[in-house]
N, C-alpha and C positions, 0 to 999 in steps of 0.2 A: 343538487342540481337546481337549476332555475325553475321556479314555478310561479305562474300567474293564474289566479283563480277568480273568475268574475262571478258576481251574484247580483240579484236585484231586478232582473228582467221580469217581464210579464205582459199581461194584456191591460190596456187602458183606453178609455174613450178619448177622442180628440179634445184637446184643451187640458187634459190631465197631466199629472207629473209622475215621474219615477226617479229613483236614485240608484244608480249602479255603483257597485263597489268592486274593487280588485285588490286581492290580498297577494302580496309579493313575498317571495323568499328565495334564498340561494344566491343572492348578490347584495352588494352594499347599496341598498335602496336609496339612501339619502344622497348618493353621488351621481344619480342618473336621472335624466329627464324621462318622463312617462307620457303616454298618449293613449287616447281612445280612438278607435276606428270602427267603421260599420260596413256591412255588406248586405245590400238588399238583393232579393232574388233576381237573377239575371243581370246583375250589375257588378262592377268591379268594387273591391274594397276601397274605402276612402277614409281619409283622415278627418276626424270630427273635432278633436281638441288635443292640445299639447300643453304640458306644463314643465317648466324647468326644474332642476334638481332641488332648488331651495323653495320652490313654490311661489316665487314672486313674479315669474314671467309666464304668461299664458297666451295662447293663440287659438283661434277658432275658425272653423269653416264658415263661409259666408251664410250658408243655409241654416246654421244653428246659432249664430252670434246673437246675443241678447236673450236667448231662451235657455241655453245650456251653460253650466258652470263646472269647470274642472278644478278640483282641489286635491290636496294630498296631506297626509299625516305621516311625517317621517319617523315619528316615535312608534307608530304602529305598523309601518311598512304597508300603508294603504293609499290607494288613489280612488277618487270618487268622480262620478259624473252626475250632477243634478240636472235633470231634464224637465223643463217646464213648458207649458203651452204646446204640448205634443201634437203633431200633425200626422195624418196617415202616411205621409211620405217619410216620416221618421222610422217607419217599420223596417227592421233589419236585425241581423245578428250583430251585436256589439262586442268588440274585442279590445282587450287591454294589451298594450305593448310596452316592453321595456327591456333593456339589456339585450336587445336583439331577439327577444323571444315573444311569443304570442300566447295569450290565454286560450281557453277552449271556446269562449264566446258565450253570450247570454242573449236569448231572443227577446226582442221588444216588438210587440204588436199593438198598433194604434188603430182602433176601429170602433165604429159605432154599432 
């Protein structure tokens, strides 16, 4: 069965960095685009970043462009989200998505 398992969330001060990881299994990872989404309390889930199957095409939400970087390692079935210059408004549960499935999410809290 398809599994997406996120890790790397936590608490960080404004201006700090975190790297989220998502381990994928149960499908041909290298054939599918992957994406990161987030959902803040009281808000709808939103797309943060998207990466094509080969890893050469990426897209970002305006709010994170220039601060976040999505990458993937098709040999390891992993997708990453490097988050720099974090702001309090980045606080949310971050979800990995691929092959029509969602991970369980990992909490990111940005607070002083």
